N, C-alpha and C positions, 0 to 999 in steps of 0.2 A: 447527531449530525456533526460532521467535522467542522472545525472553525472556518468561517468565511464562505462555506459552500452555499451556493444559490442566492447570495445577496446581490442580485442584479447581474449575475454571471451570463445568463442567456442574453441579456440586453447588450452586454459588452461584446459577446460573440456575434450577435446580429450586426452590430456596428462594424466590427472587424471584417465581417463578410462583405460589407459595403466599401471596404478599403480604408477605414479609419484606423490608422496605425496606432494612434494614442489609445484606442479602445483595446487593441491586442496587447499593447504595452501594460496597461492597467491589469488585464487578465493575467498576464505573465507574472507580474509582481505579486498578484494575489495568490497564485497557485504554484509558483516555482518550488516552494518547499514541499508541497504535496507531491509534485512530479518527481522531485528528488527522492522522496521516500519510496515511491512506487519503483523507480529505477533501482534504488539501493536494495529494496526488498527482493527484487527479481534477480539482481546480479550478485549481491553480497560483496561487491568489490568497490570500496570507497575511492580507490584511485581512478576509476573510470567514470564515476558518476557525472562529473562536470562535462565531459565530452559527450556522453549519451544524452544528457539533458539539453545540451546545446543543439544536438541533432533533433531531438523531439520538438523543441520550439521552432526550429527551422522548418520542420515538416508541418507543424501546425500552421505556420504562416502560409506555406505552399498549398495546404489542403483544407484550409478553413472553409472554403466554398463547398466542400463535399459533405459537410455536416448539414443534413437535411433539416433537423429540428434542433435549434440552438438550445432549447431547454434540456436536451438529452446529451449535453456535452460531456458529462462525467465519465460515462462508459466509453465514449469515443476516445477521450484523452487518456483514460486508463489503459485501454488496449494499445493505443499508440505508444505510450511510454513503456509498457511491458514488452511489446514486440521490438521496440528499439533496443532494449537491454538484451533480449534474446538474440536479436540479429547480430549483435556485436560478439556473440558467442559466450555470453556470461550466464551461466546456469547455476552459479554457486547458490547454495541454500541461504535462507534468510536468517541464519543464526546471529550474524553480527548486528543486524538491525534490531532483531528481537532483544538481544542482550543490552543494546543501548537504551531501548525503550523501557526495559525492566529496570535498568540501573538508574535512569533519570528519576524514577518515582520510588526508588528503593528506600525502605525504612531504615536501611543500615547505616546511612550517613550519620556520623557522630557516635555510632555504637562502638562498643568495645571490639577489639580485633577478633576475639573468638566468635562473637555473635556475627560479625561481618563475614567471617569465613563460613559459618554455617549457612547464612543467607546466600552467599555467593555459590555455594555448592547446590543449594536448592534451586537457584536460578539456572545453574548449569544443567541440572536434571530436567527441569521444565523445558528449557531450550532444546535439549537433545530430544526430548519426547515430541516437541512440536516439529522439529526437523525430520524426525522419523515418520511423521504422518504421511500417508499417501498424498501426492500433490492435489488430488481432487478434494481432499478434506483440509489440507494445510492452507491452501489459498483463501477459501472463504473464512477459515478460522482466523487468519492473520488480519484480513480485512475487517472482520467483525470486532475482534478483541484488541487489536493494536491500533487500527485506523479508526475504529468506532463507527463503522458504516452500518446503516440499517440493512435489513434483509433485502428490501427493495433495491437499494443502491448496489448491493453485491450482485443481486440477480441481473440488474441492468448491465453492470460491468462485465460479468462473466457470461452473459447471454443465457441465463437459466431462469426457470420459473421460481417464484419465492418459495414454494413448497420444496423444491429440490435443494435450495439453499438451506432451508431449515433442516432438512433430513441430513445434509452433509455436515452441518454444524453439530447436530446431535451425535452423529457417528464419530466426528472428530473428538468431541468431548469424551465419548465412551472409550475411544482408543487411548486418549491421554490418561484417563483415570486408570485404565488397565495397565498401561505402561508404567505409570508412577507407582501404582500399588505393588507391582511385581518386583520393583527394585527393592 
């Protein structure tokens, strides 16, 4: 489960639905980074993330009352952030976000230049293979392996049964193995 998820979040949302601004402020502080990651993953454009995220939070404030079950906020907010990025016309692939995520945990830090170059090339190959996945496989793959969501969380966010999520992840991995093996 991603950091900070579900630690009283549905209670904050329920309070925000009753008009408690401080509850929504706490929720925003807790999940702003996550929303930024969703927007960036969808748009691939770091220059527009701030504007889109600001729109998302304004929309959340306006539509918080439409969330029927506060415990199911994750899928609702995910769709809102994703749709906001798409509405702005940003459909760029997730390559930059993926590159950053790989590089943050990269074992290449402090390695000799030749080794860093080899690792960077391997990352480029993996990122290109992820980017080449069909969108129905790429999206659950990124949510599972970069955002560390559970199958149930992915299913909720994408409106899919868990079995379908599992099938798409298996197929995504198969596509990636094939693409990386053929290079």
